[in-house]
Backbone bond lengths (Angstrom), bond angles and torsions (degrees), N, CA, C in turn:
res aa  C-N    CA-C-N  psi(-1)  N-CA   C-N-CA  omega(-1)  CA-C   N-CA-C  phi
1 M - - - 1.444 - - 1.527 109.66 -
2 S 1.305 115.83 143.11 1.453 120.08 -178.45 1.526 110.95 -90.82
3 E 1.313 114.50 160.56 1.459 120.56 176.18 1.517 108.67 -103.08
4 V 1.325 115.28 148.68 1.456 121.14 179.94 1.525 107.76 -136.00
5 R 1.315 115.94 148.30 1.466 120.62 174.49 1.524 107.51 -96.80
6 I 1.313 116.03 125.51 1.460 122.01 179.71 1.523 107.52 -99.03
7 I 1.328 115.64 124.37 1.463 120.12 -174.52 1.526 109.92 -130.18
8 Y 1.324 114.47 113.08 1.462 120.79 170.88 1.526 106.95 -97.73
9 R 1.311 116.42 134.20 1.460 121.94 173.82 1.520 107.86 -118.87
10 K 1.307 116.69 161.11 1.456 120.78 169.54 1.525 106.68 -80.70
11 Y 1.314 116.66 162.41 1.465 120.13 -175.50 1.527 111.89 -57.10
12 G 1.312 118.36 -33.04 1.455 121.94 178.21 1.516 114.05 -73.15
13 G 1.334 118.25 -6.88 1.455 122.28 176.62 1.515 114.94 106.82
14 S 1.334 118.74 -12.94 1.465 119.48 -178.00 1.532 110.42 -68.26
15 L 1.319 114.23 147.50 1.460 121.34 -179.18 1.523 109.60 -66.21
16 H 1.336 116.16 133.64 1.465 122.56 178.35 1.529 106.16 -115.74
17 W 1.315 119.71 -132.34 1.468 121.87 -179.32 1.530 110.59 -71.87
18 H 1.351 115.50 141.39 1.457 120.21 178.00 1.526 109.91 -155.83
19 Q 1.330 115.13 144.61 1.461 122.45 177.84 1.519 109.03 -165.03
20 H 1.311 115.45 172.36 1.458 121.35 174.67 1.523 108.94 -98.10
21 A 1.334 115.30 153.29 1.465 121.54 178.02 1.522 108.70 -150.50
22 R 1.319 115.83 161.98 1.464 121.36 173.82 1.517 109.05 -91.28
23 V 1.315 116.66 136.43 1.461 120.39 172.87 1.527 106.43 -78.19
24 L 1.323 116.05 120.26 1.467 121.44 -178.37 1.518 111.90 -91.35
25 G 1.341 116.97 -32.55 1.455 120.41 -179.27 1.510 110.87 154.52
26 E 1.334 114.54 -173.21 1.456 121.88 -179.67 1.517 109.10 -132.70
27 D 1.325 114.99 150.68 1.458 121.37 172.46 1.522 108.15 -144.61
28 E 1.322 116.73 -164.57 1.458 119.94 -177.48 1.529 112.76 -64.54
29 H 1.332 117.17 -16.20 1.466 120.65 -178.71 1.527 113.12 -89.65
30 G 1.328 117.14 -22.50 1.458 120.36 -178.86 1.512 112.28 140.16
31 V 1.336 115.31 -154.77 1.466 123.08 -179.18 1.524 108.66 -94.92
32 W 1.331 115.63 132.06 1.459 122.02 179.36 1.522 109.37 -109.62
33 T 1.336 115.75 132.87 1.465 120.96 174.74 1.515 107.97 -122.89
34 G 1.332 115.59 158.11 1.454 120.10 -178.78 1.509 112.80 -130.50
35 C 1.325 114.96 146.66 1.458 122.80 177.90 1.527 108.25 -134.60
36 P 1.332 117.71 120.93 1.457 119.46 178.40 1.523 111.42 -73.58
37 A 1.324 116.30 165.28 1.462 120.64 172.80 1.522 107.67 -54.08
38 G 1.322 115.75 140.33 1.459 120.36 -178.72 1.512 114.24 92.90
39 T 1.327 117.25 2.31 1.466 120.43 176.97 1.523 109.25 -62.32
40 V 1.329 115.04 140.22 1.457 121.78 -179.89 1.519 109.16 -104.01
41 G 1.320 116.30 131.80 1.454 122.59 175.39 1.516 109.47 -133.66
42 R 1.322 115.10 170.93 1.469 119.82 179.07 1.520 109.31 -142.42
43 R 1.313 114.54 149.30 1.460 120.29 170.84 1.525 105.71 -104.42
44 G 1.340 115.39 111.83 1.455 119.95 -176.88 1.510 110.26 58.01
45 S 1.337 117.01 -127.78 1.461 120.98 179.09 1.525 111.52 -106.38
46 E 1.343 116.73 16.06 1.460 121.02 177.25 1.522 109.82 -65.88
47 P 1.337 117.41 166.29 1.472 119.89 177.92 1.531 111.05 -58.23
48 P 1.339 116.06 150.67 1.465 120.10 179.01 1.527 112.28 -60.29
49 V 1.334 114.33 151.58 1.460 123.11 176.28 1.521 106.94 -119.33
50 V 1.330 117.39 137.12 1.462 121.87 176.76 1.520 107.89 -105.87
51 W 1.336 116.16 120.99 1.465 120.34 179.00 1.526 109.29 -87.00
52 P 1.342 117.09 123.02 1.458 120.14 -173.87 1.526 115.00 -74.50
53 D 1.348 117.28 -19.87 1.465 120.25 -175.59 1.524 110.27 -114.95
54 A 1.325 115.37 147.29 1.465 120.69 175.34 1.522 109.56 -66.34
55 F 1.330 116.09 155.81 1.462 120.38 176.14 1.516 110.18 -157.11
56 V 1.327 115.00 158.47 1.462 121.30 171.33 1.514 107.77 -120.61
57 M 1.334 114.53 151.12 1.453 120.55 179.22 1.514 109.10 -122.11
58 L 1.321 115.09 141.34 1.460 122.17 177.98 1.523 108.47 -112.84
59 F 1.330 115.14 129.53 1.459 122.56 176.56 1.529 107.07 -118.71
60 P 1.329 116.29 96.97 1.465 120.18 -176.44 1.524 111.62 -71.14
61 R 1.312 114.53 158.91 1.468 120.36 175.16 1.528 108.16 -85.40
62 N 1.301 117.18 130.96 1.475 122.61 172.22 1.524 114.80 60.83
63 S 1.316 118.13 28.89 1.464 121.52 175.61 1.517 109.45 -124.09
64 W 1.314 115.67 152.78 1.454 122.94 -175.12 1.527 111.65 -95.52
65 W 1.323 117.45 53.24 1.450 122.56 178.78 1.516 110.55 -166.99
66 T 1.324 115.73 163.36 1.458 123.44 169.26 1.526 106.71 -132.46
67 A 1.325 117.16 162.10 1.465 119.80 -179.05 1.519 110.18 -137.32
68 T 1.322 115.07 140.17 1.458 123.00 174.49 1.523 107.43 -117.03
69 F 1.334 115.75 130.35 1.459 122.93 -179.83 1.526 106.36 -114.50
70 N 1.319 116.52 112.43 1.466 122.23 -174.08 1.521 112.43 -92.43
71 A 1.346 115.06 141.54 1.466 120.92 173.60 1.527 109.24 -74.57
72 R 1.298 115.54 157.54 1.466 120.84 173.12 1.518 107.87 -66.20
73 P 1.290 119.91 147.93 1.452 127.66 13.56 1.538 114.16 -95.74
74 N 1.325 118.37 13.98 1.466 120.29 -178.19 1.524 109.70 -49.62
75 R 1.334 117.05 133.22 1.468 122.13 -178.27 1.519 112.56 -69.19
76 C 1.332 116.73 -23.63 1.468 121.69 179.04 1.529 108.23 -99.41
77 A 1.312 117.07 114.70 1.462 121.27 -179.20 1.530 110.85 -75.12
78 I 1.343 116.24 -45.30 1.470 121.93 -177.13 1.519 108.75 -134.57
79 Y 1.331 114.99 132.67 1.469 121.68 178.08 1.518 107.27 -128.70
80 C 1.318 116.53 113.50 1.464 121.17 -179.71 1.518 110.16 -108.73
81 D 1.308 116.15 132.76 1.454 122.67 173.76 1.518 108.76 -101.67
82 V 1.309 117.74 131.37 1.461 121.12 169.71 1.519 105.19 -80.11
83 T 1.334 116.33 125.50 1.464 122.49 -174.15 1.524 109.69 -142.39
84 T 1.324 115.39 174.74 1.456 118.82 164.61 1.524 106.93 -70.85
85 V 1.330 117.63 169.04 1.461 121.50 -179.48 1.533 108.95 -61.30
86 P 1.336 118.48 125.51 1.464 120.59 179.14 1.530 111.15 -61.40
87 V 1.332 115.29 139.95 1.465 122.51 179.18 1.523 107.93 -116.14
88 R 1.322 115.78 129.09 1.462 121.33 -179.14 1.520 109.15 -111.89
89 G 1.345 116.17 131.52 1.454 121.65 176.45 1.518 111.08 170.67
90 D 1.325 115.88 154.45 1.469 122.14 178.58 1.524 112.96 54.90
91 G 1.335 117.08 38.41 1.457 120.52 177.98 1.513 114.28 72.02
92 R 1.344 116.21 19.66 1.463 121.16 -177.78 1.516 111.02 -134.57
93 I 1.312 114.58 156.23 1.455 122.26 165.70 1.522 104.66 -126.25
94 T 1.337 116.15 121.19 1.464 120.07 -175.08 1.527 110.61 -127.41
95 M 1.322 115.28 151.61 1.452 122.32 177.61 1.519 108.44 -165.59
96 A 1.329 116.28 162.76 1.460 121.61 174.60 1.523 109.00 -99.97
97 D 1.308 116.36 128.10 1.458 123.19 177.75 1.526 108.30 -76.41
98 L 1.327 116.68 125.72 1.462 122.09 -179.22 1.526 111.89 -105.24
99 D 1.322 115.87 26.39 1.465 124.35 167.25 1.521 115.84 79.49
100 L 1.321 119.11 -49.23 1.464 120.79 -175.70 1.523 110.54 -65.27
101 D 1.330 115.96 138.66 1.461 122.28 179.95 1.524 108.57 -132.17
102 V 1.327 115.24 145.33 1.457 121.43 174.35 1.525 107.40 -120.95
103 L 1.320 116.33 124.24 1.462 122.05 -177.02 1.517 110.35 -121.40
104 R 1.333 115.05 140.60 1.472 119.94 167.85 1.519 106.13 -117.49
105 M 1.317 114.28 117.07 1.450 120.60 -178.91 1.528 109.37 -81.88
106 R 1.332 116.28 161.36 1.470 120.44 -179.88 1.524 111.57 -60.08
107 D 1.327 116.88 -30.24 1.468 119.58 -179.41 1.530 112.37 -80.68
108 G 1.364 117.03 4.23 1.460 121.42 176.21 1.515 115.00 96.14
109 R 1.339 118.17 -12.38 1.466 119.82 178.76 1.523 110.49 -61.29
110 L 1.317 115.65 140.00 1.456 123.51 176.52 1.522 107.36 -112.43
111 I 1.336 116.72 128.12 1.463 121.56 -172.83 1.520 110.00 -127.58
112 L 1.318 116.84 130.82 1.465 122.54 167.08 1.514 105.09 -98.82
113 D 1.325 116.99 115.57 1.458 122.12 -171.43 1.528 111.55 -113.44
114 D 1.309 114.71 155.96 1.470 125.33 172.54 1.522 114.68 67.62
115 E 1.328 116.80 31.89 1.462 119.29 174.63 1.530 111.22 -63.52
116 D 1.342 116.90 -33.61 1.466 120.62 177.61 1.527 111.44 -66.05
117 E 1.316 116.32 -42.10 1.467 120.83 177.69 1.534 110.71 -64.49
118 F 1.321 116.50 -39.50 1.461 121.27 177.67 1.526 110.47 -60.21
119 A 1.324 117.17 -45.27 1.466 121.28 179.08 1.527 110.69 -64.14
120 E 1.313 116.76 -43.46 1.473 121.13 179.78 1.530 111.44 -63.79
121 H 1.325 116.48 -43.55 1.470 120.58 -176.96 1.522 112.97 -73.87
122 Q 1.331 117.99 -22.36 1.468 119.40 173.65 1.522 109.95 -58.75
123 V 1.319 116.06 -35.44 1.467 121.40 178.69 1.522 110.29 -81.99
124 R 1.345 116.98 -51.65 1.471 121.30 -175.66 1.533 112.57 -57.95
125 Y 1.350 116.26 -45.04 1.471 120.49 -176.01 1.525 112.83 -100.10
126 A 1.324 116.86 3.02 1.474 121.97 178.94 1.529 111.23 51.63
127 Y 1.351 115.05 54.35 1.458 119.13 177.41 1.526 109.37 -56.23
128 P 1.328 117.26 130.34 1.473 118.53 171.75 1.528 110.18 -63.73
129 E 1.317 116.86 153.08 1.468 121.87 -177.90 1.530 111.54 -55.38
130 E 1.330 118.07 -38.92 1.467 120.28 179.55 1.530 111.63 -64.20
131 I 1.325 118.13 -35.54 1.466 121.51 176.84 1.528 109.17 -65.13
132 V 1.322 117.04 -44.22 1.464 121.35 178.91 1.526 110.04 -60.07
133 R 1.318 116.88 -48.64 1.478 120.64 -179.17 1.531 111.02 -62.34
134 Q 1.323 117.09 -43.55 1.467 120.30 -178.94 1.524 110.92 -65.33
135 A 1.327 117.46 -40.78 1.467 120.74 178.42 1.531 110.13 -63.14
136 E 1.314 117.36 -42.98 1.467 120.73 179.05 1.521 111.29 -65.27
137 R 1.345 117.65 -40.76 1.477 120.99 177.01 1.529 110.64 -62.68
138 S 1.326 116.16 -43.70 1.466 119.84 -179.39 1.518 111.45 -64.15
139 A 1.332 116.93 -43.12 1.469 120.04 178.62 1.528 110.79 -61.92
140 A 1.328 117.37 -42.73 1.468 120.74 178.84 1.528 110.63 -63.52
141 W 1.335 117.21 -43.22 1.462 120.66 178.71 1.528 110.30 -62.76
142 L 1.339 116.76 -44.30 1.462 120.26 179.68 1.525 111.55 -62.38
143 M 1.319 117.76 -41.37 1.469 120.02 178.59 1.525 110.24 -57.98
144 Q 1.314 116.61 -41.71 1.474 120.54 -179.97 1.529 110.99 -71.18
145 A 1.338 117.63 -47.15 1.465 120.88 -175.37 1.526 112.15 -70.61
146 V 1.329 117.58 -44.92 1.460 120.50 179.71 1.527 109.57 -67.16
147 G 1.324 116.45 -45.25 1.465 120.25 178.93 1.517 113.04 -63.88
148 G 1.343 116.09 -37.17 1.454 121.09 -179.36 1.511 114.35 -87.46
149 R 1.336 116.25 -2.15 1.472 122.29 179.87 1.530 111.13 54.15
150 T 1.338 114.52 49.76 1.460 120.28 178.74 1.520 110.27 -114.06
151 G 1.341 115.85 166.70 1.457 120.97 -179.97 1.516 110.61 60.58
152 P 1.322 117.58 -135.86 1.465 119.41 -177.53 1.531 113.08 -71.35
153 F 1.327 117.61 -3.75 1.461 121.86 -177.00 1.524 112.47 -97.72
154 D 1.343 116.30 15.68 1.465 121.37 -178.88 1.521 112.58 -101.01
155 G 1.341 116.70 17.25 1.463 120.89 -178.21 1.515 112.59 105.44
156 A 1.323 117.91 5.62 1.470 121.66 -179.87 1.525 111.83 -59.52
157 H 1.314 117.13 -24.23 1.464 121.06 -178.10 1.523 113.37 -75.69
158 D 1.338 118.26 -18.11 1.461 121.04 -173.64 1.520 112.73 -56.79
159 R 1.327 117.71 -44.58 1.478 119.32 -178.13 1.519 110.91 -65.73
160 W 1.334 117.33 -31.58 1.468 120.37 -179.87 1.528 110.14 -76.81
161 L 1.321 116.51 -41.37 1.464 120.34 -179.32 1.532 110.57 -64.51
162 S 1.321 117.27 -30.97 1.470 120.46 178.92 1.532 111.92 -66.90
163 Q 1.336 118.01 -16.30 1.469 122.14 178.98 1.525 113.13 -88.24
164 V 1.333 116.41 -8.08 1.474 120.48 -176.80 1.513 108.68 -99.08
165 G 1.325 115.86 123.40 1.469 120.25 -177.27 1.487 114.70 -84.16
């Protein structure tokens, strides 16, 4: 399996979250990568963070979001970032984080997070109107799909997560 560098940037281009992951494979939902417990990531140039639980990430084709599926005991089962369409090439997967997040907690709660940050960044980064509309459409779709456990949110991640040690 190959390794890939995952790079989230803010819309203005500044480096956001980034780490390395193993490419596990592809299916009808997109490209799946895996990170074992103890994976190190960073937000921009801040000190490294060590994630205690294994996780897999899904990078769909032609969709404005990414998804992270966390192993137990993480309290957050699914964490989706609304982003620009992920681009894969040169050993990297890159996208711009558009602030809005959709989370499904282990207890079943569904959360739309960072609406305040989204509003603030529309001004700071001068998001074009089409970016704003697309981010809002993606967040609404994710709320329905994650909440309804449809598409890749119906347990499709289980086979990929079982490959991460």
